[in-house]
PQR file of N, CA, C, O and H, with PARSE charges and radii, in Angstrom:
ATOM      1  N   MET A   1      26.436  10.373   8.426 -0.4000 1.5000
ATOM      2  CA  MET A   1      25.231  10.455   9.232 -0.0000 2.0000
ATOM      3  C   MET A   1      24.623   8.989   9.259  0.5500 1.7000
ATOM      4  O   MET A   1      24.559   8.336   8.218 -0.5500 1.4000
ATOM      5  N   GLU A   2      24.204   8.516  10.402 -0.4000 1.5000
ATOM      6  CA  GLU A   2      23.658   7.174  10.558 -0.0000 2.0000
ATOM      7  C   GLU A   2      22.169   7.277  10.944  0.5500 1.7000
ATOM      8  O   GLU A   2      21.816   8.030  11.851 -0.5500 1.4000
ATOM      9  H   GLU A   2      24.256   9.047  11.248  0.4000 1.0000
ATOM     10  N   ILE A   3      21.307   6.525  10.260 -0.4000 1.5000
ATOM     11  CA  ILE A   3      19.903   6.644  10.549 -0.0000 2.0000
ATOM     12  C   ILE A   3      19.426   5.122  10.785  0.5500 1.7000
ATOM     13  O   ILE A   3      19.713   4.218  10.000 -0.5500 1.4000
ATOM     14  H   ILE A   3      21.594   5.913   9.523  0.4000 1.0000
ATOM     15  N   TYR A   4      18.686   4.947  11.921 -0.4000 1.5000
ATOM     16  CA  TYR A   4      18.139   3.758  12.187 -0.0000 2.0000
ATOM     17  C   TYR A   4      16.491   3.877  12.416  0.5500 1.7000
ATOM     18  O   TYR A   4      15.987   4.171  13.500 -0.5500 1.4000
ATOM     19  H   TYR A   4      18.453   5.681  12.559  0.4000 1.0000
ATOM     20  N   PRO A   5      15.831   3.627  11.338 -0.5600 1.5000
ATOM     21  CA  PRO A   5      14.307   3.852  11.397  0.2800 2.0000
ATOM     22  C   PRO A   5      13.761   2.954  12.457  0.5500 1.7000
ATOM     23  O   PRO A   5      14.165   1.792  12.486 -0.5500 1.4000
ATOM     24  N   LEU A   6      12.902   3.360  13.316 -0.4000 1.5000
ATOM     25  CA  LEU A   6      12.302   2.565  14.362 -0.0000 2.0000
ATOM     26  C   LEU A   6      10.850   2.420  14.133  0.5500 1.7000
ATOM     27  O   LEU A   6      10.097   2.261  15.094 -0.5500 1.4000
ATOM     28  H   LEU A   6      12.573   4.304  13.293  0.4000 1.0000
ATOM     29  N   ILE A   7      10.416   2.465  12.928 -0.4000 1.5000
ATOM     30  CA  ILE A   7       8.964   2.330  12.635 -0.0000 2.0000
ATOM     31  C   ILE A   7       8.598   0.829  12.666  0.5500 1.7000
ATOM     32  O   ILE A   7       9.359   0.039  12.106 -0.5500 1.4000
ATOM     33  H   ILE A   7      11.028   2.594  12.148  0.4000 1.0000
ATOM     34  N   PRO A   8       7.507   0.393  13.269 -0.5600 1.5000
ATOM     35  CA  PRO A   8       7.174  -0.986  13.344  0.2800 2.0000
ATOM     36  C   PRO A   8       6.938  -1.476  11.907  0.5500 1.7000
ATOM     37  O   PRO A   8       6.294  -0.843  11.071 -0.5500 1.4000
ATOM     38  N   LYS A   9       7.491  -2.602  11.716 -0.4000 1.5000
ATOM     39  CA  LYS A   9       7.407  -3.304  10.398 -0.0000 2.0000
ATOM     40  C   LYS A   9       5.940  -3.435   9.965  0.5500 1.7000
ATOM     41  O   LYS A   9       5.081  -3.900  10.715 -0.5500 1.4000
ATOM     42  H   LYS A   9       8.014  -3.116  12.396  0.4000 1.0000
ATOM     43  N   ASN A  10       5.691  -2.995   8.699 -0.4000 1.5000
ATOM     44  CA  ASN A  10       4.352  -3.044   8.073 -0.0000 2.0000
ATOM     45  C   ASN A  10       3.233  -2.438   8.835  0.5500 1.7000
ATOM     46  O   ASN A  10       2.093  -2.901   8.804 -0.5500 1.4000
ATOM     47  H   ASN A  10       6.388  -2.617   8.090  0.4000 1.0000
ATOM     48  N   GLN A  11       3.593  -1.354   9.547 -0.4000 1.5000
ATOM     49  CA  GLN A  11       2.625  -0.620  10.340 -0.0000 2.0000
ATOM     50  C   GLN A  11       2.266   0.749   9.717  0.5500 1.7000
ATOM     51  O   GLN A  11       1.095   1.129   9.686 -0.5500 1.4000
ATOM     52  H   GLN A  11       4.520  -0.978   9.572  0.4000 1.0000
ATOM     53  N   TRP A  12       3.241   1.455   9.242 -0.4000 1.5000
ATOM     54  CA  TRP A  12       2.979   2.772   8.735 -0.0000 2.0000
ATOM     55  C   TRP A  12       3.324   2.801   7.312  0.5500 1.7000
ATOM     56  O   TRP A  12       4.367   2.316   6.873 -0.5500 1.4000
ATOM     57  H   TRP A  12       4.192   1.147   9.267  0.4000 1.0000
ATOM     58  N   ASP A  13       2.339   3.436   6.526 -0.4000 1.5000
ATOM     59  CA  ASP A  13       2.545   3.621   5.111 -0.0000 2.0000
ATOM     60  C   ASP A  13       3.319   4.879   4.745  0.5500 1.7000
ATOM     61  O   ASP A  13       3.793   4.975   3.613 -0.5500 1.4000
ATOM     62  H   ASP A  13       1.492   3.829   6.883  0.4000 1.0000
ATOM     63  N   TRP A  14       3.469   5.832   5.626 -0.4000 1.5000
ATOM     64  CA  TRP A  14       4.150   7.018   5.375 -0.0000 2.0000
ATOM     65  C   TRP A  14       4.561   7.779   6.574  0.5500 1.7000
ATOM     66  O   TRP A  14       3.925   7.652   7.620 -0.5500 1.4000
ATOM     67  H   TRP A  14       3.084   5.755   6.546  0.4000 1.0000
ATOM     68  N   PHE A  15       5.566   8.548   6.488 -0.4000 1.5000
ATOM     69  CA  PHE A  15       5.985   9.521   7.466 -0.0000 2.0000
ATOM     70  C   PHE A  15       7.011  10.499   6.849  0.5500 1.7000
ATOM     71  O   PHE A  15       7.655  10.207   5.841 -0.5500 1.4000
ATOM     72  H   PHE A  15       6.083   8.650   5.638  0.4000 1.0000
ATOM     73  N   ALA A  16       7.129  11.659   7.494 -0.4000 1.5000
ATOM     74  CA  ALA A  16       8.140  12.591   7.092 -0.0000 2.0000
ATOM     75  C   ALA A  16       8.694  13.377   8.347  0.5500 1.7000
ATOM     76  O   ALA A  16       7.966  13.883   9.201 -0.5500 1.4000
ATOM     77  H   ALA A  16       6.606  11.897   8.313  0.4000 1.0000
ATOM     78  N   LEU A  17      10.003  13.414   8.351 -0.4000 1.5000
ATOM     79  CA  LEU A  17      10.539  14.359   9.279 -0.0000 2.0000
ATOM     80  C   LEU A  17      11.283  15.426   8.466  0.5500 1.7000
ATOM     81  O   LEU A  17      12.183  15.090   7.698 -0.5500 1.4000
ATOM     82  H   LEU A  17      10.595  13.003   7.658  0.4000 1.0000
ATOM     83  N   ASP A  18      10.893  16.804   8.635 -0.4000 1.5000
ATOM     84  CA  ASP A  18      11.298  17.765   7.706 -0.0000 2.0000
ATOM     85  C   ASP A  18      11.997  18.892   8.580  0.5500 1.7000
ATOM     86  O   ASP A  18      11.683  19.105   9.751 -0.5500 1.4000
ATOM     87  H   ASP A  18      10.162  17.077   9.260  0.4000 1.0000
ATOM     88  N   ASN A  19      12.902  19.538   7.942 -0.4000 1.5000
ATOM     89  CA  ASN A  19      13.616  20.671   8.496 -0.0000 2.0000
ATOM     90  C   ASN A  19      14.450  20.259   9.873  0.5500 1.7000
ATOM     91  O   ASN A  19      14.469  20.989  10.864 -0.5500 1.4000
ATOM     92  H   ASN A  19      13.157  19.365   6.990  0.4000 1.0000
ATOM     93  N   LEU A  20      15.077  19.093   9.795 -0.4000 1.5000
ATOM     94  CA  LEU A  20      15.884  18.694  10.814 -0.0000 2.0000
ATOM     95  C   LEU A  20      17.225  19.390  10.624  0.5500 1.7000
ATOM     96  O   LEU A  20      17.731  19.347   9.503 -0.5500 1.4000
ATOM     97  H   LEU A  20      15.062  18.501   8.990  0.4000 1.0000
ATOM     98  N   THR A  21      17.897  20.077  11.691 -0.4000 1.5000
ATOM     99  CA  THR A  21      19.220  20.620  11.520 -0.0000 2.0000
ATOM    100  C   THR A  21      20.208  19.663  11.964  0.5500 1.7000
ATOM    101  O   THR A  21      20.161  19.159  13.086 -0.5500 1.4000
ATOM    102  H   THR A  21      17.486  20.112  12.602  0.4000 1.0000
ATOM    103  N   TYR A  22      21.112  19.398  11.100 -0.4000 1.5000
ATOM    104  CA  TYR A  22      22.256  18.463  11.478 -0.0000 2.0000
ATOM    105  C   TYR A  22      23.584  18.978  10.894  0.5500 1.7000
ATOM    106  O   TYR A  22      23.770  19.036   9.679 -0.5500 1.4000
ATOM    107  H   TYR A  22      21.150  19.807  10.188  0.4000 1.0000
ATOM    108  N   HIS A  23      24.470  19.339  11.777 -0.4000 1.5000
ATOM    109  CA  HIS A  23      25.747  19.911  11.248 -0.0000 2.0000
ATOM    110  C   HIS A  23      25.543  21.000  10.295  0.5500 1.7000
ATOM    111  O   HIS A  23      26.076  20.909   9.189 -0.5500 1.4000
ATOM    112  H   HIS A  23      24.319  19.292  12.765  0.4000 1.0000
ATOM    113  N   ASP A  24      24.866  21.972  10.580 -0.4000 1.5000
ATOM    114  CA  ASP A  24      24.541  23.059   9.670 -0.0000 2.0000
ATOM    115  C   ASP A  24      23.867  22.774   8.336  0.5500 1.7000
ATOM    116  O   ASP A  24      23.945  23.572   7.402 -0.5500 1.4000
ATOM    117  H   ASP A  24      24.433  22.046  11.478  0.4000 1.0000
ATOM    118  N   LYS A  25      23.195  21.609   8.261 -0.4000 1.5000
ATOM    119  CA  LYS A  25      22.587  21.151   7.071 -0.0000 2.0000
ATOM    120  C   LYS A  25      21.045  20.931   7.408  0.5500 1.7000
ATOM    121  O   LYS A  25      20.704  20.646   8.556 -0.5500 1.4000
ATOM    122  H   LYS A  25      23.131  20.961   9.020  0.4000 1.0000
ATOM    123  N   ILE A  26      20.234  21.056   6.494 -0.4000 1.5000
ATOM    124  CA  ILE A  26      18.767  20.745   6.684 -0.0000 2.0000
ATOM    125  C   ILE A  26      18.507  19.438   6.083  0.5500 1.7000
ATOM    126  O   ILE A  26      18.734  19.189   4.899 -0.5500 1.4000
ATOM    127  H   ILE A  26      20.511  21.287   5.562  0.4000 1.0000
ATOM    128  N   VAL A  27      18.010  18.581   6.956 -0.4000 1.5000
ATOM    129  CA  VAL A  27      17.751  17.193   6.624 -0.0000 2.0000
ATOM    130  C   VAL A  27      16.241  16.813   6.644  0.5500 1.7000
ATOM    131  O   VAL A  27      15.507  17.092   7.592 -0.5500 1.4000
ATOM    132  H   VAL A  27      17.826  18.783   7.918  0.4000 1.0000
ATOM    133  N   THR A  28      15.857  16.193   5.590 -0.4000 1.5000
ATOM    134  CA  THR A  28      14.454  15.630   5.486 -0.0000 2.0000
ATOM    135  C   THR A  28      14.465  14.041   5.291  0.5500 1.7000
ATOM    136  O   THR A  28      15.163  13.496   4.437 -0.5500 1.4000
ATOM    137  H   THR A  28      16.453  15.966   4.819  0.4000 1.0000
ATOM    138  N   LEU A  29      13.684  13.405   6.102 -0.4000 1.5000
ATOM    139  CA  LEU A  29      13.626  11.998   5.917 -0.0000 2.0000
ATOM    140  C   LEU A  29      12.089  11.699   5.571  0.5500 1.7000
ATOM    141  O   LEU A  29      11.157  12.158   6.231 -0.5500 1.4000
ATOM    142  H   LEU A  29      13.116  13.847   6.796  0.4000 1.0000
ATOM    143  N   ILE A  30      11.941  10.847   4.422 -0.4000 1.5000
ATOM    144  CA  ILE A  30      10.603  10.551   4.013 -0.0000 2.0000
ATOM    145  C   ILE A  30      10.515   8.976   3.806  0.5500 1.7000
ATOM    146  O   ILE A  30      11.384   8.295   3.262 -0.5500 1.4000
ATOM    147  H   ILE A  30      12.698  10.474   3.885  0.4000 1.0000
ATOM    148  N   TRP A  31       9.375   8.540   4.307 -0.4000 1.5000
ATOM    149  CA  TRP A  31       9.083   7.048   3.984 -0.0000 2.0000
ATOM    150  C   TRP A  31       7.665   7.149   3.424  0.5500 1.7000
ATOM    151  O   TRP A  31       6.743   7.608   4.099 -0.5500 1.4000
ATOM    152  H   TRP A  31       8.669   9.093   4.748  0.4000 1.0000
ATOM    153  N   ASP A  32       7.511   6.698   2.141 -0.4000 1.5000
ATOM    154  CA  ASP A  32       6.200   6.694   1.376 -0.0000 2.0000
ATOM    155  C   ASP A  32       6.022   5.303   0.765  0.5500 1.7000
ATOM    156  O   ASP A  32       6.574   5.105  -0.317 -0.5500 1.4000
ATOM    157  H   ASP A  32       8.260   6.326   1.593  0.4000 1.0000
ATOM    158  N   LYS A  33       5.362   4.379   1.293 -0.4000 1.5000
ATOM    159  CA  LYS A  33       5.144   2.990   0.886 -0.0000 2.0000
ATOM    160  C   LYS A  33       4.771   2.989  -0.534  0.5500 1.7000
ATOM    161  O   LYS A  33       5.407   2.280  -1.313 -0.5500 1.4000
ATOM    162  H   LYS A  33       4.914   4.540   2.172  0.4000 1.0000
ATOM    163  N   ASN A  34       3.787   3.728  -0.946 -0.4000 1.5000
ATOM    164  CA  ASN A  34       3.302   3.629  -2.298 -0.0000 2.0000
ATOM    165  C   ASN A  34       3.561   4.852  -3.194  0.5500 1.7000
ATOM    166  O   ASN A  34       3.130   4.876  -4.348 -0.5500 1.4000
ATOM    167  H   ASN A  34       3.270   4.304  -0.313  0.4000 1.0000
ATOM    168  N   GLY A  35       4.240   5.832  -2.681 -0.4000 1.5000
ATOM    169  CA  GLY A  35       4.723   6.962  -3.448 -0.0000 2.0000
ATOM    170  C   GLY A  35       3.580   7.930  -3.682  0.5500 1.7000
ATOM    171  O   GLY A  35       3.732   8.820  -4.519 -0.5500 1.4000
ATOM    172  H   GLY A  35       4.590   5.812  -1.744  0.4000 1.0000
ATOM    173  N   LYS A  36       2.429   7.820  -2.993 -0.4000 1.5000
ATOM    174  CA  LYS A  36       1.383   8.824  -3.358 -0.0000 2.0000
ATOM    175  C   LYS A  36       1.136   9.879  -2.338  0.5500 1.7000
ATOM    176  O   LYS A  36       0.435  10.854  -2.607 -0.5500 1.4000
ATOM    177  H   LYS A  36       2.306   7.097  -2.313  0.4000 1.0000
ATOM    178  N   LYS A  37       1.731   9.701  -1.091 -0.4000 1.5000
ATOM    179  CA  LYS A  37       1.475  10.739  -0.093 -0.0000 2.0000
ATOM    180  C   LYS A  37       2.358  12.049  -0.352  0.5500 1.7000
ATOM    181  O   LYS A  37       1.864  13.170  -0.230 -0.5500 1.4000
ATOM    182  H   LYS A  37       2.301   8.909  -0.872  0.4000 1.0000
ATOM    183  N   TYR A  38       3.549  11.864  -0.678 -0.4000 1.5000
ATOM    184  CA  TYR A  38       4.445  13.022  -0.826 -0.0000 2.0000
ATOM    185  C   TYR A  38       4.815  13.270  -2.350  0.5500 1.7000
ATOM    186  O   TYR A  38       5.376  14.296  -2.736 -0.5500 1.4000
ATOM    187  H   TYR A  38       3.950  10.954  -0.777  0.4000 1.0000
ATOM    188  N   ASN A  39       4.476  12.323  -3.094 -0.4000 1.5000
ATOM    189  CA  ASN A  39       4.662  12.421  -4.660 -0.0000 2.0000
ATOM    190  C   ASN A  39       6.224  12.670  -4.965  0.5500 1.7000
ATOM    191  O   ASN A  39       6.593  13.465  -5.829 -0.5500 1.4000
ATOM    192  H   ASN A  39       4.020  11.490  -2.781  0.4000 1.0000
ATOM    193  N   LYS A  40       7.010  11.993  -4.257 -0.4000 1.5000
ATOM    194  CA  LYS A  40       8.445  11.911  -4.518 -0.0000 2.0000
ATOM    195  C   LYS A  40       8.923  10.561  -4.902  0.5500 1.7000
ATOM    196  O   LYS A  40      10.128  10.366  -5.059 -0.5500 1.4000
ATOM    197  H   LYS A  40       6.710  11.347  -3.555  0.4000 1.0000
ATOM    198  N   GLY A  41       8.046   9.616  -5.061 -0.4000 1.5000
ATOM    199  CA  GLY A  41       8.418   8.275  -5.333 -0.0000 2.0000
ATOM    200  C   GLY A  41       8.161   7.430  -4.162  0.5500 1.7000
ATOM    201  O   GLY A  41       7.843   7.898  -3.068 -0.5500 1.4000
ATOM    202  H   GLY A  41       7.067   9.774  -4.933  0.4000 1.0000
ATOM    203  N   LYS A  42       8.313   6.084  -4.422 -0.4000 1.5000
ATOM    204  CA  LYS A  42       8.152   5.059  -3.409 -0.0000 2.0000
ATOM    205  C   LYS A  42       9.421   4.917  -2.585  0.5500 1.7000
ATOM    206  O   LYS A  42      10.508   5.174  -3.103 -0.5500 1.4000
ATOM    207  H   LYS A  42       8.571   5.704  -5.310  0.4000 1.0000
ATOM    208  N   GLY A  43       9.330   4.537  -1.383 -0.4000 1.5000
ATOM    209  CA  GLY A  43      10.436   4.080  -0.542 -0.0000 2.0000
ATOM    210  C   GLY A  43      10.858   5.118   0.468  0.5500 1.7000
ATOM    211  O   GLY A  43      10.155   6.085   0.760 -0.5500 1.4000
ATOM    212  H   GLY A  43       8.447   4.328  -0.962  0.4000 1.0000
ATOM    213  N   PHE A  44      12.103   4.853   1.012 -0.4000 1.5000
ATOM    214  CA  PHE A  44      12.715   5.705   2.028 -0.0000 2.0000
ATOM    215  C   PHE A  44      13.727   6.641   1.417  0.5500 1.7000
ATOM    216  O   PHE A  44      14.672   6.222   0.748 -0.5500 1.4000
ATOM    217  H   PHE A  44      12.675   4.067   0.775  0.4000 1.0000
ATOM    218  N   MET A  45      13.516   7.881   1.655 -0.4000 1.5000
ATOM    219  CA  MET A  45      14.378   8.932   0.991 -0.0000 2.0000
ATOM    220  C   MET A  45      14.985   9.850   2.038  0.5500 1.7000
ATOM    221  O   MET A  45      14.341  10.243   3.011 -0.5500 1.4000
ATOM    222  H   MET A  45      12.749   8.221   2.199  0.4000 1.0000
ATOM    223  N   ILE A  46      16.299  10.188   1.791 -0.4000 1.5000
ATOM    224  CA  ILE A  46      16.992  11.233   2.662 -0.0000 2.0000
ATOM    225  C   ILE A  46      17.342  12.354   1.664  0.5500 1.7000
ATOM    226  O   ILE A  46      17.880  12.163   0.573 -0.5500 1.4000
ATOM    227  H   ILE A  46      16.822   9.869   1.001  0.4000 1.0000
ATOM    228  N   PHE A  47      16.971  13.543   2.167 -0.4000 1.5000
ATOM    229  CA  PHE A  47      17.367  14.805   1.459 -0.0000 2.0000
ATOM    230  C   PHE A  47      18.235  15.630   2.355  0.5500 1.7000
ATOM    231  O   PHE A  47      17.999  15.676   3.562 -0.5500 1.4000
ATOM    232  H   PHE A  47      16.534  13.698   3.053  0.4000 1.0000
ATOM    233  N   VAL A  48      19.255  16.300   1.803 -0.4000 1.5000
ATOM    234  CA  VAL A  48      20.134  17.184   2.537 -0.0000 2.0000
ATOM    235  C   VAL A  48      20.072  18.440   1.799  0.5500 1.7000
ATOM    236  O   VAL A  48      20.396  18.432   0.611 -0.5500 1.4000
ATOM    237  H   VAL A  48      19.447  16.263   0.823  0.4000 1.0000
ATOM    238  N   ASP A  49      19.682  19.550   2.380 -0.4000 1.5000
ATOM    239  CA  ASP A  49      19.551  20.855   1.754 -0.0000 2.0000
ATOM    240  C   ASP A  49      18.769  20.771   0.535  0.5500 1.7000
ATOM    241  O   ASP A  49      19.111  21.448  -0.434 -0.5500 1.4000
ATOM    242  H   ASP A  49      19.419  19.556   3.344  0.4000 1.0000
ATOM    243  N   GLY A  50      17.739  19.999   0.482 -0.4000 1.5000
ATOM    244  CA  GLY A  50      16.827  19.928  -0.581 -0.0000 2.0000
ATOM    245  C   GLY A  50      17.226  18.915  -1.759  0.5500 1.7000
ATOM    246  O   GLY A  50      16.452  18.649  -2.678 -0.5500 1.4000
ATOM    247  H   GLY A  50      17.462  19.449   1.270  0.4000 1.0000
ATOM    248  N   LYS A  51      18.475  18.395  -1.639 -0.4000 1.5000
ATOM    249  CA  LYS A  51      18.936  17.461  -2.621 -0.0000 2.0000
ATOM    250  C   LYS A  51      18.823  15.999  -2.121  0.5500 1.7000
ATOM    251  O   LYS A  51      19.246  15.635  -1.023 -0.5500 1.4000
ATOM    252  H   LYS A  51      19.104  18.612  -0.892  0.4000 1.0000
ATOM    253  N   GLN A  52      18.204  15.179  -3.042 -0.4000 1.5000
ATOM    254  CA  GLN A  52      18.176  13.756  -2.489 -0.0000 2.0000
ATOM    255  C   GLN A  52      19.482  13.015  -2.593  0.5500 1.7000
ATOM    256  O   GLN A  52      20.129  12.941  -3.638 -0.5500 1.4000
ATOM    257  H   GLN A  52      17.860  15.475  -3.933  0.4000 1.0000
ATOM    258  N   ILE A  53      19.849  12.441  -1.381 -0.4000 1.5000
ATOM    259  CA  ILE A  53      21.144  11.764  -1.337 -0.0000 2.0000
ATOM    260  C   ILE A  53      21.001  10.202  -1.186  0.5500 1.7000
ATOM    261  O   ILE A  53      21.954   9.442  -1.363 -0.5500 1.4000
ATOM    262  H   ILE A  53      19.324  12.501  -0.533  0.4000 1.0000
ATOM    263  N   TYR A  54      19.823   9.814  -0.868 -0.4000 1.5000
ATOM    264  CA  TYR A  54      19.598   8.345  -0.627 -0.0000 2.0000
ATOM    265  C   TYR A  54      18.167   7.960  -0.953  0.5500 1.7000
ATOM    266  O   TYR A  54      17.250   8.762  -0.778 -0.5500 1.4000
ATOM    267  H   TYR A  54      19.049  10.431  -0.724  0.4000 1.0000
ATOM    268  N   ARG A  55      17.969   6.725  -1.431 -0.4000 1.5000
ATOM    269  CA  ARG A  55      16.705   6.197  -1.637 -0.0000 2.0000
ATOM    270  C   ARG A  55      16.764   4.757  -1.508  0.5500 1.7000
ATOM    271  O   ARG A  55      17.729   4.185  -2.015 -0.5500 1.4000
ATOM    272  H   ARG A  55      18.714   6.074  -1.573  0.4000 1.0000
ATOM    273  N   SER A  56      15.815   4.038  -0.865 -0.4000 1.5000
ATOM    274  CA  SER A  56      15.717   2.577  -0.691 -0.0000 2.0000
ATOM    275  C   SER A  56      14.421   2.214  -0.845  0.5500 1.7000
ATOM    276  O   SER A  56      13.532   3.020  -0.566 -0.5500 1.4000
ATOM    277  H   SER A  56      15.031   4.502  -0.453  0.4000 1.0000
ATOM    278  N   SER A  57      14.138   0.972  -1.301 -0.4000 1.5000
ATOM    279  CA  SER A  57      12.642   0.550  -1.433 -0.0000 2.0000
ATOM    280  C   SER A  57      12.145   0.047  -0.016  0.5500 1.7000
ATOM    281  O   SER A  57      10.952  -0.223   0.127 -0.5500 1.4000
ATOM    282  H   SER A  57      14.860   0.318  -1.527  0.4000 1.0000
ATOM    283  N   GLY A  58      12.962  -0.071   0.942 -0.4000 1.5000
ATOM    284  CA  GLY A  58      12.470  -0.492   2.329 -0.0000 2.0000
ATOM    285  C   GLY A  58      13.135   0.279   3.389  0.5500 1.7000
ATOM    286  O   GLY A  58      14.112   0.987   3.147 -0.5500 1.4000
ATOM    287  H   GLY A  58      13.930   0.149   0.825  0.4000 1.0000
ATOM    288  N   LEU A  59      12.601   0.147   4.609 -0.4000 1.5000
ATOM    289  CA  LEU A  59      13.174   0.912   5.747 -0.0000 2.0000
ATOM    290  C   LEU A  59      14.270  -0.017   6.354  0.5500 1.7000
ATOM    291  O   LEU A  59      13.978  -1.135   6.780 -0.5500 1.4000
ATOM    292  H   LEU A  59      11.807  -0.429   4.805  0.4000 1.0000
ATOM    293  N   LYS A  60      15.445   0.441   6.380 -0.4000 1.5000
ATOM    294  CA  LYS A  60      16.525  -0.296   7.030 -0.0000 2.0000
ATOM    295  C   LYS A  60      17.527   0.727   7.507  0.5500 1.7000
ATOM    296  O   LYS A  60      17.499   1.857   7.019 -0.5500 1.4000
ATOM    297  H   LYS A  60      15.682   1.348   6.034  0.4000 1.0000
ATOM    298  N   PRO A  61      18.442   0.391   8.462 -0.5600 1.5000
ATOM    299  CA  PRO A  61      19.544   1.213   8.815  0.2800 2.0000
ATOM    300  C   PRO A  61      20.461   1.650   7.698  0.5500 1.7000
ATOM    301  O   PRO A  61      20.777   0.882   6.788 -0.5500 1.4000
ATOM    302  N   VAL A  62      20.879   2.885   7.782 -0.4000 1.5000
ATOM    303  CA  VAL A  62      21.680   3.478   6.631 -0.0000 2.0000
ATOM    304  C   VAL A  62      22.719   4.359   7.192  0.5500 1.7000
ATOM    305  O   VAL A  62      22.565   4.966   8.252 -0.5500 1.4000
ATOM    306  H   VAL A  62      20.623   3.508   8.521  0.4000 1.0000
ATOM    307  N   LYS A  63      23.847   4.424   6.419 -0.4000 1.5000
ATOM    308  CA  LYS A  63      24.892   5.361   6.818 -0.0000 2.0000
ATOM    309  C   LYS A  63      25.282   6.005   5.517  0.5500 1.7000
ATOM    310  O   LYS A  63      25.784   5.405   4.566 -0.5500 1.4000
ATOM    311  H   LYS A  63      23.972   3.932   5.558  0.4000 1.0000
ATOM    312  N   VAL A  64      24.984   7.362   5.576 -0.4000 1.5000
ATOM    313  CA  VAL A  64      25.236   8.198   4.355 -0.0000 2.0000
ATOM    314  C   VAL A  64      26.242   9.298   4.677  0.5500 1.7000
ATOM    315  O   VAL A  64      26.225   9.806   5.799 -0.5500 1.4000
ATOM    316  H   VAL A  64      24.576   7.849   6.348  0.4000 1.0000
ATOM    317  N   PRO A  65      27.113   9.691   3.758 -0.5600 1.5000
ATOM    318  CA  PRO A  65      27.965  10.780   3.891  0.2800 2.0000
ATOM    319  C   PRO A  65      27.292  12.038   3.657  0.5500 1.7000
ATOM    320  O   PRO A  65      26.455  12.063   2.755 -0.5500 1.4000
ATOM    321  N   ILE A  66      27.518  13.063   4.309 -0.4000 1.5000
ATOM    322  CA  ILE A  66      26.979  14.457   4.057 -0.0000 2.0000
ATOM    323  C   ILE A  66      28.235  15.431   4.092  0.5500 1.7000
ATOM    324  O   ILE A  66      29.138  15.354   4.925 -0.5500 1.4000
ATOM    325  H   ILE A  66      28.198  13.042   5.041  0.4000 1.0000
ATOM    326  N   SER A  67      28.159  16.318   3.104 -0.4000 1.5000
ATOM    327  CA  SER A  67      29.293  17.211   3.137 -0.0000 2.0000
ATOM    328  C   SER A  67      28.795  18.641   3.057  0.5500 1.7000
ATOM    329  O   SER A  67      29.596  19.576   3.070 -0.5500 1.4000
ATOM    330  H   SER A  67      27.426  16.380   2.427  0.4000 1.0000
TER
END
């Protein structure tokens, strides 16, 4: 799965896309600049079927395997 965040740099402190269906998986994308909005920690996170598979301190394009 390839993700290219299109959020304007230094504009949004947080966002979440939840319950996205992708190849029969449930995907959640979270960006939380300071870790206080969603209480999952700081940074950009990807969850598949509730399990965190990726974390980065910044927003950048990412390619992650899902199985």
